[in-house]
N, CA, C and O atoms as a Tinker XYZ file with bonds, in Angstrom:
   412  protein
     1  N     28.489000   -2.555000  -55.639000    73     2
     2  CA    29.735000   -2.467000  -54.906000    64     1     3
     3  C     30.867000   -3.288000  -55.668000    63     2     4     5
     4  O     32.038000   -3.023000  -55.398000    81     3
     5  N     30.593000   -4.214000  -56.552000    73     3     6
     6  CA    31.603000   -4.996000  -57.060000    64     5     7
     7  C     32.352000   -4.125000  -58.247000    63     6     8     9
     8  O     33.488000   -4.441000  -58.599000    81     7
     9  N     31.674000   -3.046000  -58.825000    73     7    10
    10  CA    32.308000   -2.356000  -59.718000    64     9    11
    11  C     33.293000   -1.413000  -59.119000    63    10    12    13
    12  O     34.213000   -0.948000  -59.793000    81    11
    13  N     33.105000   -1.112000  -57.812000    73    11    14
    14  CA    34.203000   -0.361000  -57.089000    64    13    15
    15  C     35.387000   -1.227000  -56.838000    63    14    16    17
    16  O     36.537000   -0.840000  -57.047000    81    15
    17  N     35.090000   -2.385000  -56.393000    73    15    18
    18  CA    36.107000   -3.503000  -56.098000    64    17    19
    19  C     37.074000   -3.523000  -57.356000    63    18    20    21
    20  O     38.291000   -3.374000  -57.250000    81    19
    21  N     36.376000   -3.732000  -58.620000    73    19    22
    22  CA    37.203000   -3.848000  -59.809000    64    21    23
    23  C     38.119000   -2.682000  -59.911000    63    22    24    25
    24  O     39.308000   -2.866000  -60.172000    81    23
    25  N     37.655000   -1.544000  -59.728000    73    23    26
    26  CA    38.576000   -0.290000  -59.933000    64    25    27
    27  C     39.675000   -0.182000  -59.017000    63    26    28    29
    28  O     40.773000    0.233000  -59.389000    81    27
    29  N     39.415000   -0.562000  -57.743000    73    27    30
    30  CA    40.349000   -0.706000  -56.819000    64    29    31
    31  C     41.397000   -1.622000  -56.877000    63    30    32    33
    32  O     42.501000   -1.411000  -56.374000    81    31
    33  N     41.021000   -2.830000  -57.592000    73    31    34
    34  CA    42.038000   -3.932000  -57.674000    64    33    35
    35  C     42.851000   -3.857000  -59.051000    63    34    36    37
    36  O     43.730000   -4.664000  -59.355000    81    35
    37  N     42.451000   -2.812000  -59.820000    73    35    38
    38  CA    43.263000   -2.646000  -61.138000    64    37    39
    39  C     44.645000   -2.212000  -60.801000    63    38    40    41
    40  O     44.907000   -1.384000  -59.929000    81    39
    41  N     45.572000   -2.868000  -61.602000    73    39    42
    42  CA    46.968000   -2.564000  -61.407000    64    41    43
    43  C     47.567000   -2.179000  -62.766000    63    42    44    45
    44  O     47.152000   -2.692000  -63.806000    81    43
    45  N     48.516000   -1.299000  -62.741000    73    43    46
    46  CA    49.175000   -0.779000  -64.063000    64    45    47
    47  C     50.801000   -0.699000  -63.638000    63    46    48    49
    48  O     51.183000   -0.361000  -62.517000    81    47
    49  N     51.598000   -1.040000  -64.641000    73    47    50
    50  CA    53.041000   -1.019000  -64.595000    64    49    51
    51  C     53.622000   -0.350000  -65.788000    63    50    52    53
    52  O     53.228000   -0.773000  -66.875000    81    51
    53  N     54.375000    0.492000  -65.785000    73    51    54
    54  CA    54.998000    1.115000  -66.944000    64    53    55
    55  C     56.517000    0.568000  -66.895000    63    54    56    57
    56  O     57.136000    0.439000  -65.839000    81    55
    57  N     57.020000    0.274000  -68.127000    73    55    58
    58  CA    58.399000   -0.185000  -68.267000    64    57    59
    59  C     59.221000    0.706000  -69.176000    63    58    60    61
    60  O     58.606000    1.354000  -70.024000    81    59
    61  N     60.399000    0.805000  -69.109000    73    59    62
    62  CA    61.230000    1.594000  -69.815000    64    61    63
    63  C     62.424000    0.654000  -70.207000    63    62    64    65
    64  O     62.930000   -0.110000  -69.385000    81    63
    65  N     62.895000    0.765000  -71.670000    73    63    66
    66  CA    64.144000   -0.031000  -72.017000    64    65    67
    67  C     64.823000    0.818000  -72.958000    63    66    68    69
    68  O     64.258000    1.385000  -73.893000    81    67
    69  N     66.106000    0.895000  -72.675000    73    67    70
    70  CA    67.139000    1.574000  -73.620000    64    69    71
    71  C     68.097000    0.523000  -73.900000    63    70    72    73
    72  O     68.292000   -0.400000  -73.109000    81    71
    73  N     68.767000    0.656000  -75.129000    73    71    74
    74  CA    69.568000   -0.275000  -75.726000    64    73    75
    75  C     70.795000   -0.495000  -74.825000    63    74    76    77
    76  O     71.419000   -1.551000  -74.923000    81    75
    77  N     71.111000    0.313000  -74.083000    73    75    78
    78  CA    72.239000    0.121000  -73.099000    64    77    79
    79  C     72.038000   -0.556000  -71.941000    63    78    80    81
    80  O     72.977000   -0.794000  -71.181000    81    79
    81  N     70.646000   -0.976000  -71.663000    73    79    82
    82  CA    70.314000   -1.750000  -70.405000    64    81    83
    83  C     70.273000   -3.129000  -70.707000    63    82    84    85
    84  O     70.104000   -3.481000  -71.875000    81    83
    85  N     70.411000   -3.981000  -69.767000    73    83    86
    86  CA    70.326000   -5.475000  -69.936000    64    85    87
    87  C     68.724000   -5.879000  -70.067000    63    86    88    89
    88  O     68.296000   -6.691000  -70.887000    81    87
    89  N     67.945000   -5.179000  -69.133000    73    87    90
    90  CA    66.496000   -5.650000  -69.009000    64    89    91
    91  C     65.786000   -4.297000  -68.862000    63    90    92    93
    92  O     66.348000   -3.322000  -68.363000    81    91
    93  N     64.466000   -4.282000  -69.341000    73    91    94
    94  CA    63.619000   -3.205000  -68.969000    64    93    95
    95  C     63.490000   -2.883000  -67.467000    63    94    96    97
    96  O     63.659000   -3.741000  -66.601000    81    95
    97  N     63.179000   -1.582000  -67.205000    73    95    98
    98  CA    63.062000   -1.379000  -65.728000    64    97    99
    99  C     61.778000   -0.705000  -65.395000    63    98   100   101
   100  O     61.252000    0.057000  -66.206000    81    99
   101  N     61.267000   -0.950000  -64.257000    73    99   102
   102  CA    59.929000   -0.391000  -63.965000    64   101   103
   103  C     60.142000    0.996000  -63.587000    63   102   104   105
   104  O     61.016000    1.334000  -62.788000    81   103
   105  N     59.285000    1.857000  -64.201000    73   103   106
   106  CA    59.369000    3.271000  -63.986000    64   105   107
   107  C     58.086000    3.796000  -63.316000    63   106   108   109
   108  O     58.182000    4.858000  -62.701000    81   107
   109  N     56.921000    3.182000  -63.368000    73   107   110
   110  CA    55.724000    3.481000  -62.801000    64   109   111
   111  C     55.013000    2.242000  -62.360000    63   110   112   113
   112  O     55.136000    1.195000  -62.996000    81   111
   113  N     54.331000    2.325000  -61.374000    73   111   114
   114  CA    53.609000    1.258000  -60.808000    64   113   115
   115  C     52.411000    1.701000  -59.969000    63   114   116   117
   116  O     52.698000    2.530000  -59.106000    81   115
   117  N     51.069000    1.308000  -60.039000    73   115   118
   118  CA    50.191000    1.601000  -59.258000    64   117   119
   119  C     48.907000    0.732000  -59.199000    63   118   120   121
   120  O     48.645000   -0.166000  -59.999000    81   119
   121  N     48.153000    1.110000  -58.164000    73   119   122
   122  CA    46.846000    0.273000  -58.156000    64   121   123
   123  C     45.629000    1.364000  -58.170000    63   122   124   125
   124  O     45.846000    2.545000  -57.898000    81   123
   125  N     44.421000    0.908000  -58.486000    73   123   126
   126  CA    43.294000    1.798000  -58.458000    64   125   127
   127  C     43.470000    2.893000  -59.168000    63   126   128   129
   128  O     43.849000    2.768000  -60.333000    81   127
   129  N     43.221000    4.256000  -58.593000    73   127   130
   130  CA    43.094000    5.439000  -59.178000    64   129   131
   131  C     44.601000    5.754000  -59.891000    63   130   132   133
   132  O     44.682000    6.381000  -60.947000    81   131
   133  N     45.586000    5.318000  -59.287000    73   131   134
   134  CA    46.991000    5.503000  -59.752000    64   133   135
   135  C     47.140000    4.701000  -61.207000    63   134   136   137
   136  O     47.557000    5.170000  -62.266000    81   135
   137  N     46.722000    3.494000  -60.963000    73   135   138
   138  CA    46.779000    2.661000  -62.323000    64   137   139
   139  C     45.983000    3.237000  -63.435000    63   138   140   141
   140  O     46.398000    3.137000  -64.589000    81   139
   141  N     44.806000    3.863000  -63.146000    73   139   142
   142  CA    44.077000    4.502000  -64.171000    64   141   143
   143  C     44.789000    5.713000  -64.688000    63   142   144   145
   144  O     44.749000    6.038000  -65.875000    81   143
   145  N     45.449000    6.378000  -63.756000    73   143   146
   146  CA    46.380000    7.556000  -64.293000    64   145   147
   147  C     47.513000    7.073000  -65.236000    63   146   148   149
   148  O     47.831000    7.712000  -66.240000    81   147
   149  N     48.080000    5.961000  -64.878000    73   147   150
   150  CA    49.255000    5.494000  -65.588000    64   149   151
   151  C     48.744000    5.218000  -67.000000    63   150   152   153
   152  O     49.394000    5.573000  -67.983000    81   151
   153  N     47.570000    4.580000  -67.094000    73   151   154
   154  CA    47.108000    4.117000  -68.477000    64   153   155
   155  C     46.600000    5.379000  -69.273000    63   154   156   157
   156  O     46.706000    5.499000  -70.493000    81   155
   157  N     46.028000    6.318000  -68.411000    73   155   158
   158  CA    45.605000    7.616000  -69.078000    64   157   159
   159  C     46.765000    8.411000  -69.639000    63   158   160   161
   160  O     46.644000    8.956000  -70.736000    81   159
   161  N     47.846000    8.500000  -68.960000    73   159   162
   162  CA    48.955000    9.164000  -69.370000    64   161   163
   163  C     49.638000    8.511000  -70.605000    63   162   164   165
   164  O     50.098000    9.182000  -71.529000    81   163
   165  N     49.667000    7.254000  -70.558000    73   163   166
   166  CA    50.256000    6.374000  -71.615000    64   165   167
   167  C     49.454000    6.784000  -72.906000    63   166   168   169
   168  O     49.997000    7.249000  -73.909000    81   167
   169  N     48.089000    6.559000  -72.772000    73   167   170
   170  CA    47.215000    6.936000  -73.932000    64   169   171
   171  C     47.317000    8.268000  -74.439000    63   170   172   173
   172  O     47.317000    8.460000  -75.655000    81   171
   173  N     47.406000    9.215000  -73.610000    73   171   174
   174  CA    47.511000   10.634000  -74.073000    64   173   175
   175  C     48.768000   10.804000  -74.775000    63   174   176   177
   176  O     48.842000   11.721000  -75.594000    81   175
   177  N     49.827000   10.006000  -74.559000    73   175   178
   178  CA    51.127000   10.126000  -75.220000    64   177   179
   179  C     51.203000    9.100000  -76.333000    63   178   180   181
   180  O     52.302000    8.777000  -76.783000    81   179
   181  N     50.073000    8.575000  -76.794000    73   179   182
   182  CA    50.190000    7.656000  -77.869000    64   181   183
   183  C     51.090000    6.491000  -77.640000    63   182   184   185
   184  O     51.735000    6.028000  -78.581000    81   183
   185  N     51.166000    5.997000  -76.450000    73   183   186
   186  CA    51.939000    4.812000  -75.956000    64   185   187
   187  C     50.866000    3.729000  -75.819000    63   186   188   189
   188  O     49.911000    3.800000  -75.045000    81   187
   189  N     51.129000    2.722000  -76.654000    73   187   190
   190  CA    50.252000    1.462000  -76.581000    64   189   191
   191  C     50.126000    0.794000  -75.396000    63   190   192   193
   192  O     51.151000    0.638000  -74.732000    81   191
   193  N     49.001000    0.331000  -74.957000    73   191   194
   194  CA    48.811000   -0.273000  -73.637000    64   193   195
   195  C     48.513000   -1.673000  -73.876000    63   194   196   197
   196  O     47.617000   -2.008000  -74.650000    81   195
   197  N     49.341000   -2.628000  -73.143000    73   195   198
   198  CA    49.129000   -3.849000  -73.236000    64   197   199
   199  C     48.549000   -4.452000  -71.947000    63   198   200   201
   200  O     49.129000   -4.281000  -70.875000    81   199
   201  N     47.425000   -5.148000  -72.040000    73   199   202
   202  CA    46.778000   -5.706000  -70.687000    64   201   203
   203  C     47.137000   -6.990000  -70.375000    63   202   204   205
   204  O     46.879000   -7.874000  -71.192000    81   203
   205  N     47.732000   -7.279000  -69.257000    73   203   206
   206  CA    48.043000   -8.615000  -68.707000    64   205   207
   207  C     48.090000   -8.518000  -67.233000    63   206   208   209
   208  O     49.078000   -8.130000  -66.610000    81   207
   209  N     46.916000   -8.910000  -66.683000    73   207   210
   210  CA    46.586000   -8.766000  -65.155000    64   209   211
   211  C     47.596000   -9.573000  -64.400000    63   210   212   213
   212  O     48.081000   -9.070000  -63.387000    81   211
   213  N     47.928000  -10.647000  -64.741000    73   211   214
   214  CA    48.895000  -11.517000  -64.100000    64   213   215
   215  C     50.212000  -10.917000  -64.135000    63   214   216   217
   216  O     50.835000  -10.855000  -63.075000    81   215
   217  N     50.709000  -10.480000  -65.166000    73   215   218
   218  CA    51.956000   -9.970000  -65.291000    64   217   219
   219  C     52.142000   -8.589000  -64.635000    63   218   220   221
   220  O     53.197000   -8.220000  -64.119000    81   219
   221  N     50.905000   -7.795000  -64.715000    73   219   222
   222  CA    51.044000   -6.664000  -63.844000    64   221   223
   223  C     51.029000   -6.735000  -62.320000    63   222   224   225
   224  O     51.515000   -5.878000  -61.581000    81   223
   225  N     50.424000   -7.840000  -61.939000    73   223   226
   226  CA    50.381000   -8.153000  -60.409000    64   225   227
   227  C     51.830000   -8.539000  -59.960000    63   226   228   229
   228  O     52.307000   -8.060000  -58.932000    81   227
   229  N     52.522000   -9.417000  -60.753000    73   227   230
   230  CA    53.832000   -9.597000  -60.448000    64   229   231
   231  C     54.728000   -8.465000  -60.497000    63   230   232   233
   232  O     55.394000   -8.190000  -59.499000    81   231
   233  N     54.818000   -7.748000  -61.602000    73   231   234
   234  CA    55.585000   -6.596000  -61.682000    64   233   235
   235  C     55.352000   -5.499000  -60.698000    63   234   236   237
   236  O     56.291000   -4.865000  -60.215000    81   235
   237  N     53.959000   -5.248000  -60.364000    73   235   238
   238  CA    53.623000   -4.305000  -59.216000    64   237   239
   239  C     54.334000   -4.430000  -57.903000    63   238   240   241
   240  O     54.502000   -3.464000  -57.158000    81   239
   241  N     54.780000   -5.743000  -57.616000    73   239   242
   242  CA    55.292000   -5.949000  -56.339000    64   241   243
   243  C     56.769000   -5.779000  -56.286000    63   242   244   245
   244  O     57.388000   -6.022000  -55.250000    81   243
   245  N     57.398000   -5.335000  -57.463000    73   243   246
   246  CA    58.841000   -4.940000  -57.512000    64   245   247
   247  C     58.926000   -3.540000  -57.287000    63   246   248   249
   248  O     57.981000   -2.805000  -57.572000    81   247
   249  N     60.120000   -3.062000  -56.734000    73   247   250
   250  CA    60.393000   -1.579000  -56.546000    64   249   251
   251  C     60.392000   -0.899000  -57.897000    63   250   252   253
   252  O     60.454000   -1.508000  -58.965000    81   251
   253  N     60.318000    0.385000  -57.768000    73   251   254
   254  CA    60.441000    1.249000  -58.940000    64   253   255
   255  C     62.057000    1.251000  -59.180000    63   254   256   257
   256  O     62.823000    1.235000  -58.217000    81   255
   257  N     62.507000    1.271000  -60.479000    73   255   258
   258  CA    63.892000    1.250000  -60.773000    64   257   259
   259  C     64.488000   -0.184000  -60.713000    63   258   260   261
   260  O     65.702000   -0.372000  -60.791000    81   259
   261  N     63.677000   -1.083000  -60.586000    73   259   262
   262  CA    64.016000   -2.532000  -60.678000    64   261   263
   263  C     63.945000   -3.109000  -62.026000    63   262   264   265
   264  O     62.945000   -2.923000  -62.720000    81   263
   265  N     65.011000   -3.841000  -62.464000    73   263   266
   266  CA    65.009000   -4.481000  -63.780000    64   265   267
   267  C     63.999000   -5.604000  -63.616000    63   266   268   269
   268  O     63.797000   -6.197000  -62.556000    81   267
   269  N     63.387000   -5.836000  -64.769000    73   267   270
   270  CA    62.426000   -7.021000  -64.826000    64   269   271
   271  C     63.285000   -8.315000  -64.751000    63   270   272   273
   272  O     64.270000   -8.468000  -65.473000    81   271
   273  N     62.850000   -9.283000  -63.801000    73   271   274
   274  CA    63.538000  -10.497000  -63.445000    64   273   275
   275  C     63.696000  -11.406000  -64.800000    63   274   276   277
   276  O     62.799000  -11.399000  -65.643000    81   275
   277  N     64.723000  -12.082000  -64.942000    73   275   278
   278  CA    65.032000  -12.936000  -66.159000    64   277   279
   279  C     63.800000  -13.902000  -66.347000    63   278   280   281
   280  O     63.429000  -14.231000  -67.473000    81   279
   281  N     63.200000  -14.329000  -65.231000    73   279   282
   282  CA    62.121000  -15.224000  -65.379000    64   281   283
   283  C     60.758000  -14.657000  -66.160000    63   282   284   285
   284  O     59.835000  -15.359000  -66.574000    81   283
   285  N     60.863000  -13.332000  -66.246000    73   283   286
   286  CA    59.766000  -12.718000  -67.016000    64   285   287
   287  C     60.184000  -12.259000  -68.376000    63   286   288   289
   288  O     59.356000  -11.593000  -68.997000    81   287
   289  N     61.190000  -12.478000  -68.865000    73   287   290
   290  CA    61.702000  -12.074000  -70.203000    64   289   291
   291  C     60.855000  -12.515000  -71.161000    63   290   292   293
   292  O     60.602000  -11.712000  -72.059000    81   291
   293  N     60.287000  -13.721000  -71.208000    73   291   294
   294  CA    59.542000  -14.316000  -72.342000    64   293   295
   295  C     58.200000  -13.477000  -72.513000    63   294   296   297
   296  O     57.738000  -13.119000  -73.597000    81   295
   297  N     57.667000  -13.232000  -71.293000    73   295   298
   298  CA    56.407000  -12.373000  -71.236000    64   297   299
   299  C     56.757000  -10.924000  -71.811000    63   298   300   301
   300  O     55.957000  -10.369000  -72.563000    81   299
   301  N     57.828000  -10.384000  -71.489000    73   299   302
   302  CA    58.193000   -8.929000  -71.875000    64   301   303
   303  C     58.402000   -9.066000  -73.422000    63   302   304   305
   304  O     57.860000   -8.297000  -74.216000    81   303
   305  N     59.250000  -10.132000  -73.812000    73   303   306
   306  CA    59.383000  -10.067000  -75.358000    64   305   307
   307  C     58.105000  -10.204000  -76.069000    63   306   308   309
   308  O     57.986000   -9.593000  -77.131000    81   307
   309  N     57.047000  -10.983000  -75.594000    73   307   310
   310  CA    55.901000  -11.033000  -76.294000    64   309   311
   311  C     55.135000   -9.711000  -76.331000    63   310   312   313
   312  O     54.368000   -9.461000  -77.261000    81   311
   313  N     55.334000   -8.907000  -75.368000    73   311   314
   314  CA    54.754000   -7.654000  -75.358000    64   313   315
   315  C     55.559000   -6.758000  -76.380000    63   314   316   317
   316  O     54.906000   -5.992000  -77.088000    81   315
   317  N     56.849000   -6.800000  -76.495000    73   315   318
   318  CA    57.627000   -5.991000  -77.501000    64   317   319
   319  C     57.251000   -6.505000  -78.850000    63   318   320   321
   320  O     57.153000   -5.691000  -79.768000    81   319
   321  N     57.018000   -7.833000  -79.075000    73   319   322
   322  CA    56.574000   -8.154000  -80.353000    64   321   323
   323  C     55.184000   -7.538000  -80.709000    63   322   324   325
   324  O     54.992000   -7.053000  -81.824000    81   323
   325  N     54.220000   -7.563000  -79.749000    73   323   326
   326  CA    53.007000   -6.943000  -80.053000    64   325   327
   327  C     53.138000   -5.407000  -80.377000    63   326   328   329
   328  O     52.481000   -4.846000  -81.254000    81   327
   329  N     54.097000   -4.774000  -79.536000    73   327   330
   330  CA    54.323000   -3.198000  -80.058000    64   329   331
   331  C     54.822000   -3.246000  -81.310000    63   330   332   333
   332  O     54.323000   -2.417000  -82.071000    81   331
   333  N     55.694000   -3.990000  -81.790000    73   331   334
   334  CA    56.329000   -3.958000  -83.048000    64   333   335
   335  C     55.336000   -3.961000  -84.109000    63   334   336   337
   336  O     55.515000   -3.292000  -85.126000    81   335
   337  N     54.098000   -4.815000  -83.897000    73   335   338
   338  CA    53.156000   -5.010000  -84.828000    64   337   339
   339  C     51.956000   -3.912000  -84.651000    63   338   340   341
   340  O     51.015000   -3.779000  -85.434000    81   339
   341  N     52.159000   -3.231000  -83.581000    73   339   342
   342  CA    50.923000   -2.365000  -83.281000    64   341   343
   343  C     50.983000   -1.124000  -84.094000    63   342   344   345
   344  O     52.000000   -0.471000  -84.331000    81   343
   345  N     49.714000   -0.865000  -84.512000    73   343   346
   346  CA    49.403000    0.379000  -85.441000    64   345   347
   347  C     48.142000    1.010000  -84.854000    63   346   348   349
   348  O     47.058000    0.427000  -84.876000    81   347
   349  N     48.337000    2.315000  -84.289000    73   347   350
   350  CA    47.255000    3.138000  -83.785000    64   349   351
   351  C     46.008000    3.089000  -84.728000    63   350   352   353
   352  O     44.884000    3.041000  -84.226000    81   351
   353  N     46.181000    3.101000  -86.077000    73   351   354
   354  CA    45.161000    2.943000  -86.888000    64   353   355
   355  C     44.475000    1.735000  -87.201000    63   354   356   357
   356  O     43.408000    1.720000  -87.815000    81   355
   357  N     45.136000    0.613000  -86.745000    73   355   358
   358  CA    44.599000   -0.557000  -86.877000    64   357   359
   359  C     44.737000   -1.442000  -85.529000    63   358   360   361
   360  O     45.177000   -2.591000  -85.510000    81   359
   361  N     44.288000   -0.711000  -84.406000    73   359   362
   362  CA    44.449000   -1.275000  -83.153000    64   361   363
   363  C     43.397000   -2.521000  -82.921000    63   362   364   365
   364  O     42.265000   -2.543000  -83.405000    81   363
   365  N     43.920000   -3.469000  -82.167000    73   363   366
   366  CA    43.083000   -4.662000  -81.792000    64   365   367
   367  C     42.294000   -4.453000  -80.655000    63   366   368   369
   368  O     42.573000   -3.538000  -79.879000    81   367
   369  N     41.295000   -5.234000  -80.459000    73   367   370
   370  CA    40.375000   -5.154000  -79.331000    64   369   371
   371  C     41.173000   -5.747000  -78.071000    63   370   372   373
   372  O     42.169000   -6.458000  -78.203000    81   371
   373  N     40.629000   -5.377000  -76.839000    73   371   374
   374  CA    41.288000   -5.734000  -75.769000    64   373   375
   375  C     41.275000   -7.334000  -75.650000    63   374   376   377
   376  O     42.250000   -7.910000  -75.167000    81   375
   377  N     40.274000   -7.961000  -76.053000    73   375   378
   378  CA    40.155000   -9.391000  -75.988000    64   377   379
   379  C     41.411000  -10.126000  -76.724000    63   378   380   381
   380  O     42.056000  -11.053000  -76.235000    81   379
   381  N     41.625000   -9.531000  -77.987000    73   379   382
   382  CA    42.748000  -10.008000  -78.871000    64   381   383
   383  C     44.080000   -9.809000  -78.089000    63   382   384   385
   384  O     44.913000  -10.715000  -78.117000    81   383
   385  N     44.342000   -8.560000  -77.329000    73   383   386
   386  CA    45.576000   -8.398000  -76.838000    64   385   387
   387  C     45.802000   -9.274000  -75.730000    63   386   388   389
   388  O     46.930000   -9.736000  -75.559000    81   387
   389  N     44.785000   -9.578000  -74.895000    73   387   390
   390  CA    44.885000  -10.413000  -73.788000    64   389   391
   391  C     45.054000  -11.974000  -74.029000    63   390   392   393
   392  O     45.330000  -12.723000  -73.092000    81   391
   393  N     44.910000  -12.343000  -75.086000    73   391   394
   394  CA    44.984000  -13.771000  -75.704000    64   393   395
   395  C     46.107000  -14.024000  -76.491000    63   394   396   397
   396  O     46.054000  -13.614000  -77.651000    81   395
   397  N     47.238000  -14.678000  -76.076000    73   395   398
   398  CA    48.248000  -14.969000  -77.015000    64   397   399
   399  C     47.892000  -15.897000  -78.055000    63   398   400   401
   400  O     47.069000  -16.780000  -77.813000    81   399
   401  N     48.449000  -15.785000  -79.239000    73   399   402
   402  CA    47.901000  -16.529000  -80.442000    64   401   403
   403  C     48.308000  -18.077000  -79.968000    63   402   404   405
   404  O     49.320000  -18.402000  -79.348000    81   403
   405  N     47.399000  -18.802000  -80.362000    73   403   406
   406  CA    47.558000  -20.326000  -80.383000    64   405   407
   407  C     46.947000  -20.774000  -79.028000    63   406   408   409
   408  O     47.080000  -21.946000  -78.675000    81   407
   409  N     46.296000  -19.895000  -78.275000    73   407   410
   410  CA    45.555000  -20.438000  -76.949000    64   409   411
   411  C     44.105000  -20.409000  -77.326000    63   410   412
   412  O     43.249000  -20.771000  -76.517000    81   411
């Protein structure tokens, strides 16, 4: 039964940022099956996926179209830095993605 609980409690949030925006906005958010679909669509479109359960939990509580709050800018910058270094040919394992350097 615990494997089903893990699937149900999964969360995913998709962000979009354009240069004319002050902060990224939430364009998709979901739990369980919807979270799996969000990740599936991202992967199918060669969009790298960054896993951070705590951040996904906080962001999933916000409404679609909402800008990321200023308090979370540092976490979002860390993700963008990861994306800048991301190479599909040299992707890192999930454990490396989840653990910020220096911890």
